[in-house]
C-alpha positions in Angstrom: 1.4 22.9 7.6 -2.0 23.9 6.4 -5.2 22.2 7.3 -8.0 21.8 4.8 -11.4 20.2 4.4 -12.8 18.6 1.2 -16.2 20.1 0.6 -17.6 17.0 -1.1 -18.7 15.9 2.3 -21.5 18.5 1.8 -21.9 19.1 -1.9 -20.4 18.3 -5.3 -20.8 22.0 -6.4 -20.6 25.4 -4.8 -23.8 27.3 -4.0 -25.1 29.7 -1.4 -26.2 26.9 0.8 -22.5 26.2 1.6 -21.9 29.6 3.2 -22.8 28.5 6.8 -20.6 25.4 6.3 -17.7 27.6 5.2 -18.2 30.0 8.1 -18.2 27.0 10.5 -15.0 25.5 9.0 -13.2 28.8 9.5 -14.4 29.1 13.1 -13.3 25.5 13.7 -9.8 26.4 12.6 -9.3 25.3 9.0 -6.9 27.2 6.9 -8.8 26.4 3.7 -11.1 24.2 1.7 -10.8 21.9 -1.2 -13.5 22.9 -3.8 -15.0 20.5 -6.3 -14.4 22.0 -9.8 -16.9 20.5 -12.2 -18.9 23.5 -13.3 -16.5 25.1 -15.8 -17.7 28.6 -15.7 -14.8 30.8 -14.7 -17.0 33.8 -13.8 -18.7 31.7 -11.1 -15.3 30.7 -9.7 -14.2 34.4 -9.6 -17.2 35.2 -7.5 -16.4 32.3 -5.1 -12.8 33.6 -4.9 -14.0 36.8 -3.5 -16.4 35.1 -1.1 -13.7 32.8 0.2 -11.2 35.6 0.5 -13.8 37.5 2.6 -14.1 34.4 4.9 -10.3 34.1 5.2 -10.2 30.6 3.6 -7.5 29.5 1.2 -8.4 26.9 -1.4 -7.2 23.9 -3.3 -9.3 22.2 -6.0 -10.3 18.7 -6.9 -11.4 17.3 -10.3 -11.8 13.8 -11.7 -11.9 12.9 -15.4 -15.1 11.6 -17.0 -14.9 8.8 -19.6 -15.6 11.2 -22.5 -12.3 13.0 -21.7 -10.2 9.9 -21.1 -6.6 10.9 -22.1 -5.5 7.4 -22.7 -8.2 6.7 -25.3 -7.0 5.4 -28.7 -9.2 8.0 -30.4 -7.2 11.2 -31.2 -10.3 13.2 -31.0 -10.9 12.1 -27.4 -7.3 12.8 -26.6 -7.6 16.4 -28.0 -10.9 16.9 -26.1 -9.2 15.6 -22.9 -6.5 18.3 -23.1 -9.0 21.1 -24.0 -11.2 20.0 -21.0 -8.3 20.2 -18.6 -7.4 23.6 -19.9 -10.9 24.7 -18.9 -10.5 23.1 -15.5 -7.1 24.9 -15.0 -8.7 28.2 -15.9 -11.5 27.7 -13.3 -8.9 26.8 -10.7 -7.0 30.0 -11.5 -10.3 32.0 -11.2 -11.0 30.6 -7.8 -7.5 31.2 -6.6 -6.6 27.6 -6.0 -2.9 26.8 -5.7 -3.2 23.0 -6.2 -5.4 20.9 -8.4 -5.7 17.5 -6.7 -7.2 14.2 -7.9 -6.5 11.6 -10.6 -6.3 13.4 -14.0 -4.0 10.9 -15.7 -6.9 8.6 -16.7 -10.7 8.5 -16.6 -12.1 7.3 -13.2 -14.0 4.1 -13.3 -13.0 3.1 -16.8 -11.3 -0.3 -17.1 -9.8 -2.3 -20.0 -9.7 -5.6 -18.2 -5.9 -5.5 -17.8 -3.2 -3.2 -16.5 -2.0 -0.2 -18.4 -0.2 -0.8 -21.6 3.0 0.9 -22.5 1.1 3.0 -25.0 -1.5 4.1 -22.5 1.2 5.0 -20.0 3.0 7.1 -22.6 -0.2 8.8 -23.7 -1.0 9.7 -20.1 2.5 11.0 -19.4 2.4 13.2 -22.5 -1.1 14.5 -21.6 -0.2 15.4 -18.1 3.0 17.0 -19.2 1.1 19.3 -21.5 -1.5 20.1 -18.8 1.2 20.9 -16.3 2.9 23.2 -18.8 -0.4 25.0 -19.2 -1.1 25.1 -15.5 2.3 26.6 -14.8 1.1 29.8 -16.4 -1.7 30.0 -13.8 0.7 29.3 -10.9 -1.1 26.0 -10.4 0.4 22.7 -9.2 -1.1 19.4 -10.4 -1.0 16.6 -7.8 -1.7 13.3 -9.4 -3.6 11.1 -7.0 -2.7 7.5 -6.3 -6.0 5.6 -6.3 -6.9 2.0 -5.5 -7.2 -0.7 -8.2 -11.0 -0.8 -7.9 -11.4 2.8 -9.1 -8.7 3.1 -11.8 -5.8 1.1 -13.3 -2.9 3.5 -14.0 -1.5 4.8 -10.7 -2.3 2.4 -7.9 0.9 2.6 -5.9 3.4 5.2 -4.8 6.1 3.4 -6.8 4.0 3.9 -10.0 3.4 7.5 -9.1 7.1 8.2 -8.6 7.9 6.8 -12.0 5.0 8.8 -13.5 5.8 12.3 -12.2 9.5 11.7 -12.9 8.6 11.0 -16.6 6.3 14.0 -16.7 9.3 16.0 -15.6 7.5 19.2 -14.7 8.2 20.9 -11.3 4.5 21.6 -10.9 3.5 18.0 -11.3 3.7 16.1 -8.0 2.1 13.2 -6.2 -1.2 13.2 -4.3 -1.1 10.8 -1.4 -4.5 9.6 -0.1 -4.3 7.5 3.1 -7.6 5.6 2.2 -6.1 4.3 -1.0 -2.6 3.7 0.5 -4.3 1.6 3.2 -5.5 -0.7 0.4 -2.5 -0.8 -1.9 0.7 -0.1 0.0 2.5 -2.9 1.8 4.3 -0.4 4.1 2.8 3.1 3.7 5.6 4.8 5.7 8.2 3.3 3.4 6.3 4.3 0.3 6.1 7.9 1.5 9.8 8.0 2.3 10.5 6.7 -1.2 8.4 9.4 -2.8 10.0 12.1 -0.7 9.7 15.7 -2.0 7.5 14.4 -4.9 4.5 14.4 -2.5 2.7 17.7 -3.0 -0.6 17.0 -1.4 -2.1 14.7 1.3 -5.7 13.5 1.8 -6.3 12.4 5.4 -9.0 9.7 4.9 -9.9 6.8 7.2 -10.1 3.3 6.0 -13.9 3.4 5.8 -14.0 7.1 4.7 -15.4 8.1 8.2 -13.8 10.2 10.9 -10.0 10.2 10.7 -8.4 8.5 13.6 -11.2 6.0 14.3 -10.1 3.2 12.0 -7.0 1.2 11.2 -5.0 3.4 8.8 -1.3 3.3 9.7 -1.5 6.8 11.1 1.7 6.8 13.1 3.8 5.4 10.3 2.2 7.9 7.9 2.9 11.0 10.0 6.4 9.8 11.0 7.2 9.4 7.3 5.7 12.7 6.3 7.9 14.4 9.0 11.0 12.4 7.8 10.6 13.8 4.3 10.0 17.3 5.5 6.4 17.5 4.3 4.8 20.8 5.4 2.0 21.3 2.8 -1.7 20.7 3.0 -3.3 18.0 5.1 -6.9 17.8 3.9 -9.6 15.7 5.4 -11.6 13.7 2.8 -14.7 11.9 4.0 -17.9 10.9 2.3 -21.4 10.4 3.6 -24.7 9.1 2.4 -26.7 12.4 2.3 -25.9 13.1 -1.4 -27.2 10.1 -3.5 -24.8 10.8 -6.5 -21.7 11.0 -4.3 -22.8 8.1 -2.1 -23.2 6.0 -5.2 -19.9 7.1 -6.7 -18.0 6.5 -3.4 -19.9 3.3 -2.5 -21.2 4.6 0.9 -24.1 2.4 1.8 -24.3 3.0 5.6 -23.8 5.9 8.0 -20.2 6.4 8.9 -20.5 9.2 11.5 -23.0 11.2 13.4 -22.8 14.4 11.4 -20.5 16.2 8.9 -19.6 18.6 11.8 -18.2 15.7 13.7 -15.9 14.8 10.9 -14.7 18.4 10.5 -14.2 19.0 14.2 -12.7 15.6 15.2 -10.7 15.4 11.9 -8.9 18.7 12.5 -8.2 17.8 16.2 -6.8 14.5 15.1 -4.5 15.9 12.5 -3.1 18.5 14.9 -2.5 15.8 17.5 -0.6 13.7 15.1 1.5 16.6 13.8 2.3 17.5 17.4 3.2 13.9 18.2 5.5 13.4 15.2 6.7 16.9 14.3 7.2 18.0 17.9 5.0 21.1 17.6 2.1 21.9 19.9 -1.3 21.9 18.3 -2.4 25.4 17.2 
């Protein structure tokens, strides 16, 4: 098991101001960080690869798709740009040394048609992600397609949909991204949905029902960790939490009130919580 922290609790881009945060996360005991990849300058990410190596932090990456790159668009020009955009994202992930690109890439976030996905939209998305996964394979990168609640997108809202999706993509480096915040909204029985997905799950966000400190809310934590153990999951457990300090991120994630005392509290208590749950359900003492 590897323990990670999503850096979007502090920033939506990487700059020198994050260095004290990164040093603190390493001292706290994190194995790595999830970096937000939106600036598509590979040279910048190569610099950060060296810095993170020096700190002893591994990395995963996160990216969400903007409306102008919506792969399910009817416009062939937008579809082409969507693929070219994701090629650039993959190149930056490779430059920073990320092994996983997490997030929902199968459709633009926050864009709605007023109905569920059509068969044509589904097929366009599957074809798009298959091509992106094929390109990512050359960089040694795994795509994990996030299952997101119905209020943020309309393609993959449940684990059952994600299972069908990655099976149709049919690429070994395209897996499912489980996020406990979204599962808390959409899954009837989160543990059962995890067992059904089995080895298709390639990445896990540990996120409380209010996006605050993991373990302080009503997510079905015991059922979740028991199911992860049952399927033999031993990959990344990455804390994802959002605060109100960054106006753009607060607006995007609908954070209108303080959810914790400080980001340090989320990082420290979140790591301790994950290790306790792993010890409880996997039978290993917390490291």
